[in-house]
C-alpha positions, 0 to 999 in steps of 0.5 A: 434092180440087182442087174443094175448093181451087179453090173456097177459091180462089175465096173467096180471089181474092174476099177478096184483090180486096176487099184490092186495092181497100182497098190501091189505096184507101189507097196515098197517098203520104208526103206525103199522109198527112203533109198535116197536118203542114204545116199545123201548122207553118203555123200555128205549132201546135209541140205538135200537130206534135210529138204527130203525129210522136211517134206515128209512132214505130217501123217504117222511118220513125225516121229521119223521125221524128227529123228532123221532130221537131229541126225541129218543137223548133227552130222552137218554140225547145226548142234542147237537146231539138232539138239531142238529135234531131238528134244521134239523127237523125245517130247513127242514119243512120250506122248504117243506111248499112249495111243488113241483110241481111234488110231488104233481100231483103224489099224484094225481095219486098214494096216499098222501104217495109220498108228503114229509110229513111236520109236523102237527102244533102241532108237529112242535109247540113241537121242540123248547119245547124239544129244550129249556130242551136240553139247560136248562139241558146244562145250557144255560138258554138264549138259552132256553128263545130264544126257548120260543119265537119261540114255539107259534111263530112256532104254529101259523107260522104251522097253517097259513101254514094250512091255506093256503090248505084249500078251504072251510070256515069252515075248516078254521074256524076250523083251526084257533082255534090251532093257540094258546096254553095255555100251551105254553105261560105259559111255556114260561113265566116261562122261561122269568121270570126265566132270569128276564124278568119280562115284557115278562113274564107277556105277556106270562102268560096274553095270556096264561090265555086268551088262556086257557079261549078261548081254553076250547072247544078245549083241555077241560082244565081249566086254571091251578091254579098256572098260576093265581098265576104267573100272579098276582105275576109278575103282581101286584110286577111289575106294572100291577096290573091294568091288573090284576084287569081287569083280575079278574073282567072278569074271578075271576076263574083264580085266587087263593082264597084270603089268600093263601100265598106262601115261601116268600124265596126260589126258583121255581121247574117247574116239567113238567109230560109226559105221554101216547102216542099221538092219531095217524090216522088210516086208513078205506075203504069207498065205495062211489056211482056214481050215473047214474045221475052225471052230473058235468063240472068239477072234482072238483065240483064232488069230493067236492059232494063226500065229502057230500056222505061220510058224515054220513046221506046221502041219494041218495032219490028214482029213482036213480041207483048206477052206480058205486062204488068209493073205497077209503082208508081215514084216520081216528083219532085212541084214544089215548093211555093214561099213566097209570100215569096221575099226579105227587106229588112232597114232599121236605122239608116238602112241596109237590104240585101235578101237573095240566093238562096243556096239551091235544096234542092228542086233537090238534091231533084231531082237527088238523084232523077235520080241515083238513078232507074236504081238505083230502077227497075232495083229494082222491075223485079228486084222485079216478075219475081219476082212475074211468076214466082211468078205464073207457078208458080202459074198452072202448079198452078191458074189460080186460084192464079195470080190469087191470087199476082197479086193479092197482088203487086199489093197490096204493089206501092207506091213509096217517097215518103219525104222530109223533109217540113218542110225548106224550098224555098230560103233566100236570105241578107241582110247588113247592117253596123251601128253599134255599138249596140241598133237597132230592124231593121225586117224586110220580107217581099217576093214574087217581084215585089218586093211587101211580104207583111209587115213585122215589126220586132224590137230587135237589138244589135249590137257592134262588130267581132261578128256577129249571126245569125239565121234565120227561116222563112216557111211 
């Protein structure tokens, strides 16, 4: 009976070994399996991109399907369809943050890919941003302002939801840095001012200034000069002079140099440039030792010790033998893909303006990962220890059976590298105040050294006292 089992187990080992080889060959990251999607967007092939996204419907990537679909439809000009997809994404994300117990249990047996993807804070905050631009293009400014109010709230709510899953105080402190975005506050203020809600506009501009000043370590972006103009203009004109002077005394770098003036009449053009591709998560394999002296009261304590061993510079010391090597797949941040275009210069009616950097989504993605890294490693090692225990238990019954269980554990070991792949790397904002009337707007796209990459001309109509919002994506 045992001999027959061993012959069967040997055949199973050969089959599982082949399966492991195939699995290793197929263990591509989420980005690698979706590079074609980025290529299709770069080529403006919206129909092919949407077909590819629809083919991925179902499973645990439902939210990403909706985010990608809404994003592609936004660029394709299918604005109503884009808003519908983004609304479904918001609803689904809210529901998924109450994660099912069955999925959590499966993730500790197989991998985190068995859990529905729920979105990262910087991703969920961009949904109202794109919906606002959809509504602006559709001529519904009131709906755009509603989205503006939602953007910063969505960011804060997503961070709060993430905080509930982080156990270590240092990880929670890192995550709290992500709760504010100077760019989203600024964009909200612009929309409020365009709707004549100057009180909300001033509060948003003030919050934007504070967020930029406090978030320099996170985004490495100074407050845009145009934001200072907005803060001063609205504050002085609408009864907030005392607050403006208080901010000027505390942070004079916020405000334009004395003597800078803008035309009294005209309309405001707000041009948002999106460029490059946001940084994504990659996968690496770590080998972490189990020592002969390891004695822990719980798998959680043991897993946290293994998190320490996975850190650079760890040493086992002397007179310690390595009993076993745990092999785990863990996510790491891959570098962003900056666009060739880094800025835009606008020219019309003898006037010109150059964009200023306003947001760095790749840095936000990296900061999110750093805040989550400890918890991700902890879960990975809890899972690895469960597989290790199963292997040891099987080995006590039969050596071949232990090998079978070990190979099964290796086959199912994969890191979760999913993300909203079509987001830009960075955003920049150009502001131009133009006299009323129709204008030929020359748009010059510049590289990081200020050299011309591409020039386009489009017709715009400016209303005295009005606002015109444009966003353009260079892939």
